[in-house]
N, C-alpha and C positions, 0 to 999 in steps of 0.2 A: 748492081749494074743499072746505072741511070742513063746510059748512052742512047736512049730511044729518041732524044731530041736535043736541041741546043741548050735548053734549060737544064736538063739532066747532066749534060756534059760540063756545064759551068759548076754545078753543085759538086759533082764528082771530083773535078780538078781542085777546087778549093779545099774539100775534105782531105784529099790526098796530100796537098801541099802542107796543110797544118799538121795532119797526123804524122806524115813522114818526117817533118822537122822535129817534132817532139820525140818520136821513136828513135831517130838517128842520134839526137843529142843525148838522150837517156842511155842508149847503147854505148856511146863513147864514154860517158861518165861512169856507168856501172862496170864497164870493161877495163877501167883504169888506163884508158888511152889518153894521149894528150888532146886537150880540148882546144883545137885551133881551126882556122878557116878551112884549111885543106881537108882535115878529117871530117868536119861538118859537111862540107860540100860533097865529098865522096860518099859518105854514109847517107846524107839526105837524098842525093841523086839516086843511089841504089834503092833506097826505101821507096822513094816516089815512083820509080820505074816499076818496082815489084807490085806496089799497091795498084797502080794504074793498069798494069797487065792483068792482074788477078781480077780487078773489078770489071774489065772488059770480057774476060773469059767465063768467070763464075758469077751467076746471078744471086750472090749472097744477100743482097738487100731485099730482093723479092722473097727469098726463103725466110729471112728474118721477119718480114711483114706477114707472111703466111703463118709463121709460128705465133706471132702476137694475135692474129685473127683467130687461130685455133684455141687460144687461151681466152677468147671472147672479150678482148680488150678493145676499147674505143680508140680509133685513130686520132692522132694529134693530142694525145694525153701523155703525161709523164710515164705512166705504167706501160703504155704501148711502146713508147720510145725506148724504155729500158729493156723490154723483152725483145723487141725487133732488132735491137743493136747487138744482141749476143752472137748471132751467126756471122754477120759481117765482121765483127771484131775478131772472132775465132779464125775466120778465113784469112783476113789481112794480117793479123798478128802472126799466125803460123808461117805464112809465106815470108814476111819480113824478118821474123826471128831466125829463120833458117838461112836467109840470104845475107843479112848484115854481118854475122860472124864469118861467113864464108869469104866475103870481100876483104875483111880485115885480117883473117888468119891465113888462108891459103895463098901460096906464092909470096908470103911475107918473109923476106930475107932474115929478119930478126928472130924468126921462129924456125928451129931446125925442122926439116921435112918430116922426120919420124914423129915429131911432137905435134904436128899440125892437126891431124885427125882427132887425137885425144883432146887437144885444146878446143877444137871446134865443138865436139860433142859436149864437153864440159860447159862451154859458153852457152850453147843452146839450152841445156838443162838449167843452168843458173838464171838465164835471162827470161825464159818463157813466161813464167807467172808474173814477174815484174812488168814485162812489156804488155801482157794481156790486160792487167788492171789499168795501167797507164793508158793504153790505146782505147780501152772501153770508155773511160770517162772523157778523154780528149775528143774521141770521135763524136760523142753526144754534143759537146760544145761546138766542135767544128761543123757539124751538120746544121746547127742553128745559125751559125755565122754564114755558112754557104747558102742556105735558103734565103736569108735576108739579103745577101748580095745579089743572088739570082733574081729574086722577086723585084728588086730595085732596078737592076740593070739589063735584064734580058727582055727584049720586046715581047709584048703579050702574044703576038701571033705564034711564036715558037713555043710558048708554054702549052698551047693546046694541041700541038702536033703529036 
C-alpha cells in the first residue's frame, strides 16, 4: 500500500500495470485460451483492478518490509527486496489467481453451467504456483522500473509528504 502520497500512487500504478499485463497474458496462455486483443484487454483489466483494489485495502508492502526488517536485512539491498516481496506477491497473486479464472469461466456460454465450478477450481489449482513464481519475479522488476519513473517524474514536494 503505497497510497500515502502522489509518489507512492505512481509507483503502485506502474507496478500494477506491468504485473497485471504479465499475469493476464500468462493466464491466457496456460489456460489454452485464444491470445487476442479482446482476451488480453479483459484479463488485463480484471487483473489490474484486482491488484489495485487489493493494494488499497491490504498493506501487504508494509507487511513485507516488516518481515525483511525482522530478518535483520538492510533496506535497498537485493536480499531485502527478495524477502520483502514475498508477502505482497502472495497477496496480489492469490487475489488475481482467483479472479482471472472466474472472469474467463463463469457465465461463459462455451462451458456448460454444471462444469463451470469444477473448471474454475481446477484452473485455480493449476495456475496458482505458476502465477506466483511469475508474479514474484516480475514484481521485482516492475518495482525497480516504477521507482525509476517516479523518482524522475514526480515533483520532489510530493515525495516528502
